[in-house]
N, C-alpha and C positions, 0 to 999 in steps of 0.2 A: 476190642475194648476200648474203652475211652476214659476210664478213670476207676479209682479204688475207694472203696468205702471201708471205714474203719468201723471195728465192733467191738464195744465195750466188753472187758473181759476175756478177750480173745487174745492170746500172747503171739500168735502167728509164728511160733517158734523161735521168737526174736530176730527175724529175718530183716527188720531195719529198726532205726534207732528211735523213730517215732513212736514205736510201740509202747515206750515207757513215757506214761504221764504220772506227774506229781499230783498233790492236792489242789495245787495252785492252778493246774490245767483242767481241771474237771469241773463242772459246776456243782457236783454233790459234794465237793470238799474231800472228796477221797480218792486216794491214789490207785487208780483202776487201769490196768494195760488196755491198749485199743490196738489190735493187728489187723491184717487184711486177709481175710480167708482166701479170696481169690489169688493174691500173690503167693500164699502158703500153698494153694492147690497146684498152681503152675511150676513152682519150684519143685514140689514132689513129683509131678509128672516128668520133669527133666531128669530126675535121678537116673534113669538107665542110661542117659547119653553121656554120664560122667563116671570115667573110670576110677576106681579108688585101689589103692594097691599099697604096699609097706612090704619092709624087710624085717620085721621083728621088733625095730626100734622107734621107726620113723613112717608115717603115714604120708602117702601121696595121692592128691586128688586132682582132677582135671580142674581147671581156672583156679587153683591156688597154687601160689610161689612163696618161697622165701626170699625176702630182699632184705640185707643189713638187719638179721635178726629179727624181722618182722613177718608175718605171715599174711599176704594181701591174696585178694580174688581180683582177677583181671579177666573181665569179658569183652567180645567184641560184639559190636552191631554190623550187619550185613545185608546186602542185596547181591543176587535175587536168593528167593527161598531155597533152601536146600534139603536134600534128603537126610534121614537119620544118619548115616554112615557118612556122610560129607559133614553134617555138624558136628560130630563127633571127632572127626580129623581137624577142623579148624580150631575146637574148643582146646584141643591139645596141642596145636601147631607150635613149634619151638619160636616163631616170631612174637607170639603174645608173652613170652617171658619176659620179666623185666630185665632193662639192659643195664648192666654193669658199669655203663658210661656216666651215669647221671650222678646227682649228688646224693650222699648218704642219706637225707630225708626224702628225696624226691624220688619217686616211681616213673620210670621212663620206658616207652616202647616206640620202635621205629615203625611210624605210622605210614612212611612211604613204602615200605616192604610189605605192608599189609593189603596196600590196594590192589594190586593183580588178583587176591583172594576175595574181594567183593568187600572188604571191611571199611566201612567208611567213618567209622569212629571207636574209640576205646573207652572204658569205663572200669572204675575199680571201687572196691571197698575193703575195709577190714574190721576185725571184730574190736570191740570194746567192751572189756568186761563191765558186770554190773555188780553194785554191792550185794552180797547175799545171794547172788545167781547162781545156779547149779548148772547154767549151759556156758558155753566159750564165750558169751556175751553177743550183744547186740551188733548188726551190721551197720556200720557209718561209711559214709560216701568218702571216696579217695580220688583226689585228680591224679589221672595220668598224663603226665606231660611227655611232649615229644623228644625223641631222643637228640641231643646236642651232636652239633656235626663235628 
């Protein structure tokens, strides 16, 4: 894949913040969402790799973490390619949990500890509520900093 194409009228299940387009953003002067079907398809295909569990009060899911009263998504980029079971183990690895050593607003992980696992970078996102929306909100990028020494 070399790029994404946005499609008018497709919400993309609000997988990214750029799906929201105001009337000023669209040539028609109307507020029309523009999602990316390819990204939505890929995310849907990945669902079997992401365990979801709960205790009756709190939901827990691979990639999602609580950090200073915020729910954040943290995901790694790695090489070489891995099989399904190895991907599941990596996505739920404890080294991908936010470090409590960071500042309150900053989400940090110890990238050096992830290097032996083939992880060469770590990214994040969090939900931003949308006015009148019925979903958890759109995903917006979140910088993941290196853990302080």
